[in-house]
C-alpha positions, 0 to 999 in steps of 0.5 A: 263735798267739803264743809268749812271748818270752825276755827277754835280759839278765834273768840274775842278776848274778854275785856279787862276792867280798870280798878274803878270799873271793876268796883262798880262791876263787882258790886253789881255782881255781888248785888245780883245774888249772894256770893262767896270770895271765891266766885269773886276772885275767879270773875276778877282774874277773868277780867285781868285783876289779880293779886293785891288789887283783887284782894283790896276790892274783895275787902272793899266789898266786904267792908261795904256788905256786898260780900258775906260768907255766912250769909252765902253759906245760909242762902246756898244751903237753903236753896240746895236743900229746898230746891234741888233736895240735896243731902248735907253731905253733898251740901257740905262738900259743895261749900268746901269746894267753894272754899267756905270756912268751917265756922260759915258751913256750920252756920249754914248748915243750921238752916236745915231743920232735922224733922224737915230733912228727914221728911224730904229724904222719906219723900225722895226715897218713896218717889224713887222707890215707886219709880222702880216698880218693875225691879225685884226688891233687892236690886230696887233697894240698892238703886234707891239707896245709891240714888240717895247716897249720890244726893248726900244723905246719910247712910243711917237716915237712909236705912231709918227711911227704908224701914219706914217705907217697909212698914207702909208696904 
């Protein structure tokens, strides 16, 4: 018995935008949530607008207040820290990947308070520690440490969190 095969590449091509249409669509795209310039460039390129035309539209969005990379960095940092519980290292890497300037990254990172940061790190460490009850202490500690490093927390703060966990046990 044979089955019909899926035809790859048969998806309809994306509709290209005119400049006037792009202005409206990109304004709506930026108004929906904070965006960075790179996200807007990618969206415009997908719709057939490249080069100077794209840069002119981005400049217009900045002038009209739809695009602001500092505001984007602040919102990104707040969201990734409070919702996803990411550490500073992972947040900074994600912002660099989105081609955000170092100055904007520094402004965004001010959204994280040191006390709250360490408190979240401790909570995540304790939660992971308690979830690995069946393991011996050394492999358990290594798994928790690996988990926290993967989340983007700094090594010295991880060690401080372990010291506090050991005091409680």
